[in-house]
C-alpha positions as CSV (number, residue, x, y, z in Angstrom):
1,X,0.0,0.0,0.0
2,X,1.3,3.5,-0.9
3,X,1.9,5.8,2.0
4,X,0.6,9.2,1.0
5,X,2.0,12.2,2.9
6,X,0.1,15.5,2.5
7,X,2.1,18.6,3.1
8,X,0.6,22.0,3.6
9,X,1.8,25.4,4.8
10,X,1.8,29.0,3.9
11,X,3.6,30.4,0.8
12,X,7.3,30.6,1.3
13,X,7.4,28.2,4.3
14,X,9.8,25.8,2.5
15,X,7.4,23.1,1.5
16,X,9.3,22.3,-1.7
17,X,12.6,22.2,0.0
18,X,11.2,20.0,2.7
19,X,9.6,17.6,0.2
20,X,12.8,17.2,-1.7
21,X,15.0,16.8,1.3
22,X,12.6,14.4,3.0
23,X,12.3,12.4,-0.2
24,X,16.0,11.9,-0.3
25,X,16.1,10.9,3.3
26,X,13.3,8.3,2.8
27,X,14.9,6.9,-0.4
28,X,18.2,6.4,1.6
29,X,16.1,4.4,4.0
30,X,14.9,2.1,1.2
31,X,11.6,3.8,0.2
32,X,10.7,4.6,-3.5
33,X,9.4,8.1,-3.4
34,X,7.2,10.0,-5.9
35,X,6.3,13.7,-5.6
36,X,3.2,15.8,-6.5
37,X,3.3,19.6,-6.8
38,X,0.3,21.9,-6.9
39,X,-0.5,25.4,-7.9
40,X,-3.2,27.7,-9.1
41,X,-1.4,28.2,-12.4
42,X,1.0,26.4,-14.7
43,X,4.8,26.4,-15.5
44,X,5.9,25.7,-12.0
45,X,9.4,26.1,-10.7
46,X,8.7,23.5,-8.0
47,X,8.0,20.9,-10.7
48,X,11.1,21.6,-12.5
49,X,13.1,21.2,-9.3
50,X,11.4,18.0,-8.4
51,X,12.0,16.5,-11.9
52,X,15.6,17.7,-11.9
53,X,16.2,15.8,-8.6
54,X,15.5,12.4,-10.3
55,X,12.9,10.9,-8.1
56,X,10.7,7.9,-9.2
57,X,7.9,9.9,-10.8
58,X,6.8,13.5,-10.5
59,X,3.2,14.5,-10.9
60,X,1.6,18.0,-11.1
61,X,-1.8,19.4,-10.3
62,X,-2.4,22.8,-11.8
63,X,-5.4,25.2,-12.2
64,X,-6.5,24.9,-8.5
65,X,-5.7,23.4,-5.2
66,X,-6.0,19.6,-4.3
67,X,-9.5,20.2,-2.8
68,X,-10.9,21.7,-6.0
69,X,-8.9,19.3,-8.2
70,X,-9.5,16.2,-6.2
71,X,-10.1,13.9,-9.1
72,X,-6.9,15.2,-10.8
73,X,-5.0,14.4,-7.5
74,X,-6.3,10.7,-7.3
75,X,-5.7,10.3,-11.1
76,X,-2.1,11.4,-10.7
77,X,-1.5,9.1,-7.8
78,X,-2.9,6.2,-9.8
79,X,-0.7,7.1,-12.7
80,X,2.3,7.2,-10.5
81,X,1.3,3.9,-9.0
82,X,1.0,2.2,-12.3
83,X,4.1,3.7,-13.9
84,X,6.8,3.7,-11.1
85,X,5.2,1.9,-8.2
86,X,6.2,4.1,-5.4
87,X,6.1,3.2,-1.7
88,X,5.7,6.8,-0.6
89,X,4.0,9.8,-2.4
90,X,4.6,13.3,-0.9
91,X,2.2,15.9,-2.1
92,X,2.6,19.6,-1.4
93,X,-0.6,21.7,-1.6
94,X,-1.0,25.3,-2.8
95,X,0.5,27.6,-0.1
96,X,-2.8,29.6,0.2
97,X,-4.9,26.5,0.7
98,X,-6.6,25.5,3.9
99,X,-9.4,23.1,5.1
100,X,-7.3,20.2,3.8
101,X,-8.5,17.9,6.6
102,X,-12.1,18.0,5.4
103,X,-11.5,18.4,1.6
104,X,-8.5,16.2,0.9
105,X,-7.3,14.0,3.9
106,X,-10.7,12.7,5.1
107,X,-12.0,12.0,1.6
108,X,-8.9,10.1,0.7
109,X,-9.2,8.0,3.8
110,X,-12.9,7.3,3.3
111,X,-12.8,6.7,-0.5
112,X,-9.4,5.3,-1.0
113,X,-8.4,3.8,2.3
114,X,-7.9,0.4,0.8
115,X,-5.3,1.8,-1.6
116,X,-3.6,4.6,0.3
117,X,-2.4,5.0,3.7
118,X,-2.9,8.7,4.2
119,X,-0.4,10.1,6.9
120,X,-1.1,12.9,9.3
121,X,-1.5,16.3,7.8
122,X,1.8,18.3,8.1
123,X,1.8,22.1,8.0
124,X,5.2,23.7,7.5
125,X,5.9,27.0,9.2
126,X,8.5,29.7,8.6
127,X,9.3,31.4,11.9
128,X,10.0,34.8,10.4
129,X,6.7,34.8,8.4
130,X,4.9,33.6,11.6
131,X,6.1,36.5,13.6
132,X,5.3,39.0,10.8
133,X,1.7,37.7,10.5
134,X,1.2,37.9,14.2
135,X,2.6,41.4,14.2
136,X,0.3,42.4,11.3
137,X,-2.7,41.2,13.2
138,X,-1.7,43.2,16.2
139,X,-1.2,46.4,14.1
140,X,-4.5,45.9,12.4
141,X,-6.3,45.6,15.7
142,X,-7.7,42.3,14.8
143,X,-7.3,39.3,12.6
144,X,-7.0,40.1,9.0
145,X,-8.3,37.7,6.4
146,X,-4.8,36.6,5.5
147,X,-4.1,36.0,9.2
148,X,-7.4,34.2,9.4
149,X,-6.4,31.7,6.6
150,X,-2.9,31.3,8.1
151,X,-4.3,30.5,11.5
152,X,-6.7,27.9,10.1
153,X,-3.8,26.2,8.3
154,X,-2.2,25.6,11.7
155,X,-5.4,24.9,13.5
156,X,-6.1,21.8,11.2
157,X,-2.6,20.5,11.3
158,X,-1.8,17.1,12.9
159,X,1.9,18.0,12.7
160,X,3.2,21.6,12.8
161,X,6.7,21.5,11.2
162,X,8.8,24.5,12.2
163,X,11.3,24.9,9.4
164,X,14.4,27.1,8.9
165,X,15.6,26.7,12.4
166,X,19.2,27.1,11.1
167,X,18.4,30.8,10.8
168,X,17.4,31.4,14.4
169,X,19.1,31.1,17.8
170,X,18.2,27.9,19.7
171,X,16.4,29.7,22.6
172,X,14.2,31.4,20.0
173,X,13.3,28.1,18.4
174,X,12.5,26.6,21.8
175,X,10.2,29.5,22.8
176,X,8.4,29.3,19.5
177,X,7.8,25.6,19.7
178,X,6.6,25.9,23.3
179,X,4.2,28.7,22.3
180,X,2.9,26.7,19.3
181,X,2.3,23.6,21.4
182,X,0.3,25.6,23.9
183,X,-1.8,27.4,21.2
184,X,-2.3,24.3,19.1
185,X,-2.4,21.4,21.6
186,X,-3.9,19.0,19.1
187,X,-0.7,19.0,17.0
188,X,2.7,17.6,17.3
189,X,5.3,20.3,17.0
190,X,8.6,19.4,15.5
191,X,11.6,21.8,14.6
192,X,13.9,21.2,11.8
193,X,15.9,22.7,8.9
194,X,15.1,21.4,5.4
195,X,18.3,23.1,4.1
196,X,20.7,21.5,6.5
197,X,18.8,18.4,7.4
198,X,18.9,19.1,11.1
199,X,15.8,17.5,12.8
200,X,14.5,16.2,9.4
201,X,14.6,12.7,10.6
202,X,12.3,13.5,13.5
203,X,9.7,14.8,11.0
204,X,10.0,11.8,8.8
205,X,9.5,9.6,11.8
206,X,6.2,11.4,12.7
207,X,4.9,10.5,9.3
208,X,5.0,6.9,10.4
209,X,4.3,7.1,14.1
210,X,1.9,10.0,14.6
211,X,-1.9,9.2,14.9
212,X,-3.7,9.4,11.6
213,X,-7.3,9.9,12.8
214,X,-7.2,13.6,11.6
215,X,-8.7,16.6,13.1
216,X,-12.6,16.6,13.2
217,X,-14.4,19.0,10.9
218,X,-14.7,22.5,12.1
219,X,-16.3,25.7,10.7
220,X,-14.4,27.8,8.3
221,X,-15.7,31.0,6.7
222,X,-15.2,30.4,3.0
223,X,-15.8,34.1,2.2
224,X,-12.9,35.1,4.3
225,X,-10.8,32.3,3.0
226,X,-11.5,33.5,-0.6
227,X,-10.9,37.1,0.3
228,X,-7.4,36.2,1.7
229,X,-6.5,34.3,-1.4
230,X,-7.7,37.2,-3.6
231,X,-5.4,39.7,-1.7
232,X,-2.5,38.1,-3.6
233,X,-1.7,38.5,-7.3
234,X,-0.4,35.3,-8.8
235,X,1.6,34.8,-12.0
236,X,3.7,32.1,-13.6
237,X,5.7,33.3,-16.5
238,X,8.2,31.9,-19.0
239,X,10.5,33.9,-21.3
240,X,14.0,33.8,-22.6
241,X,17.2,35.8,-21.9
242,X,20.1,36.2,-24.3
243,X,23.5,37.8,-23.7
244,X,27.2,37.5,-24.3
245,X,28.6,35.6,-21.3
246,X,26.2,36.5,-18.6
247,X,25.8,34.9,-15.2
248,X,22.4,33.4,-14.6
249,X,22.7,33.6,-10.8
250,X,23.7,37.3,-10.9
251,X,20.8,38.0,-13.4
252,X,18.3,36.3,-11.0
253,X,19.6,38.1,-7.9
254,X,19.4,41.4,-9.6
255,X,15.8,40.9,-10.7
256,X,14.8,39.7,-7.2
257,X,16.8,42.6,-5.4
258,X,15.0,45.2,-7.6
259,X,11.6,43.5,-7.2
260,X,12.0,43.1,-3.5
261,X,13.0,46.7,-3.0
262,X,10.0,48.0,-5.0
263,X,7.6,45.8,-2.9
264,X,9.2,46.9,0.3
265,X,8.7,50.5,-0.7
266,X,5.0,49.8,-0.9
267,X,4.8,47.8,2.3
268,X,3.2,44.9,0.5
269,X,3.5,41.3,1.5
270,X,5.4,38.8,-0.6
271,X,3.8,35.3,-0.5
272,X,6.8,34.1,-2.5
273,X,8.7,34.8,-5.6
274,X,10.7,32.0,-7.3
275,X,12.8,32.2,-10.4
276,X,14.7,29.6,-12.3
277,X,17.1,30.2,-15.3
278,X,17.9,27.1,-17.3
279,X,20.6,27.0,-20.0
280,X,20.5,24.7,-23.0
281,X,22.9,22.2,-21.4
282,X,20.5,21.8,-18.5
283,X,22.4,23.7,-15.9
284,X,20.2,26.0,-13.8
285,X,20.1,28.8,-11.3
286,X,17.2,28.9,-8.9
287,X,16.5,31.6,-6.4
288,X,13.5,32.5,-4.0
289,X,12.3,35.6,-2.1
290,X,9.9,35.5,0.7
291,X,10.6,38.8,2.4
292,X,10.7,42.1,0.6
293,X,13.6,43.5,2.6
294,X,15.7,40.3,2.6
295,X,18.3,39.0,0.2
296,X,17.3,36.1,-2.2
297,X,18.1,32.5,-1.3
298,X,19.6,30.1,-3.8
299,X,18.9,26.4,-4.2
300,X,20.9,26.2,-7.5
301,X,23.8,28.4,-8.8
302,X,25.0,28.9,-12.3
303,X,27.8,31.5,-12.4
304,X,28.1,31.3,-16.2
305,X,29.2,32.4,-18.7
306,X,25.8,31.7,-20.5
307,X,24.7,32.9,-23.9
308,X,21.0,32.1,-23.3
309,X,18.6,30.8,-20.7
310,X,14.9,30.0,-20.3
311,X,13.3,31.8,-17.3
312,X,10.5,30.5,-15.3
313,X,9.2,33.0,-12.8
314,X,6.5,32.3,-10.2
315,X,5.3,35.2,-8.1
316,X,2.5,35.7,-5.4
317,X,2.5,39.3,-4.1
318,X,-0.1,41.4,-2.2
319,X,-0.7,43.9,-5.0
320,X,-3.1,44.1,-7.9
321,X,-2.5,41.9,-11.0
322,X,-1.8,44.9,-13.2
323,X,0.6,46.5,-10.6
324,X,2.5,43.1,-10.3
325,X,2.9,43.0,-14.1
326,X,4.4,46.5,-14.0
327,X,6.8,45.7,-11.1
328,X,8.0,42.5,-12.9
329,X,8.5,44.5,-16.1
330,X,10.7,47.0,-14.3
331,X,12.7,44.3,-12.6
332,X,13.4,42.4,-15.8
333,X,14.6,45.6,-17.4
334,X,16.8,46.3,-14.5
335,X,18.4,42.8,-14.7
336,X,18.9,43.2,-18.4
337,X,20.6,46.5,-18.1
338,X,22.9,45.3,-15.3
339,X,23.8,42.1,-17.3
340,X,23.8,43.6,-20.8
341,X,21.2,41.0,-21.8
342,X,18.0,41.1,-23.7
343,X,14.7,39.4,-22.6
344,X,11.9,38.1,-24.9
345,X,8.3,38.9,-24.4
346,X,7.0,37.2,-21.2
347,X,4.3,34.5,-21.6
348,X,1.9,33.7,-18.7
349,X,-1.2,35.1,-17.1
350,X,-1.4,37.3,-14.0
351,X,-4.6,36.7,-11.9
352,X,-6.2,36.5,-8.5
353,X,-7.4,33.0,-7.4
354,X,-11.1,32.3,-7.7
355,X,-13.5,31.2,-5.0
356,X,-12.5,27.9,-3.6
357,X,-15.1,25.2,-4.4
358,X,-14.0,21.8,-3.0
359,X,-15.2,18.6,-4.7
360,X,-15.7,16.9,-1.2
361,X,-16.1,18.3,2.3
362,X,-16.4,15.5,4.9
């Protein structure tokens, strides 16, 4: 029987890095792991990374979250089972999705319990993002729609996985895990770093040992949920960059620095921004930005020199779609100017997610 591991958590929490690192750990232990990515749009950086990692099958659900594309999810799991026969499937949900217990976990257990062993729902958490959302709620004098969605993600978790502990002092991590355990007593709280591997084994062990009864259904205001998602403009774009011996890593960093500074100046929230430049020989530079005032982080470097690269850009930012388009346009021009490159016309839509309509709610 396939062990299905559902992975949730807010945008930028490190779900993809966690998924890839955990998959490597599980494969070293003898498992055969397949991965499923998920997004509101197409052309996903996460899918490119998962496929480049060489795991036994990678599936992708686009055009909506798992709850609204439930049949697509089960079809992809079945295809992976038929083609590569994995023992474990890790599936990361859209970062703005919640109510996964009622719309994904419970329906999978009830309808496919003889084919899948669905593990406890894990929700990843970025400590810096957590502190920022808590501070925003205090400044607003109440829980914003975005904070409401974020809290519900944690409230339905069986496991709260506190990621990026390598970036914080140990006493800060200890205080945070204690506070989370008190606020969400139903959940197991585990601290780890997906990038260094510290504590990752503890998280993987919980996927086997934690109770799998799941949280009982509870009320969620779908109007507030939809309003929170609609605060963010989403875009997945693909275009080409040409130049004479440029560095893809430097080009990506310049774009993200320019874009982050512009967003910081408007005091807008970045859900996440991911960019990957792939050269014809398959080499790649991949960088991410989750805080407007912070430097980008790199998962892949390509110092160059390169003559051309295909760029995949995924961005979720708390501005209007038209404004996000203008911000990206200015950032691309800044990167081209700095690197003496030329970029082609960008392809890909910019939108706000529609109202979530789950197939099942149990």
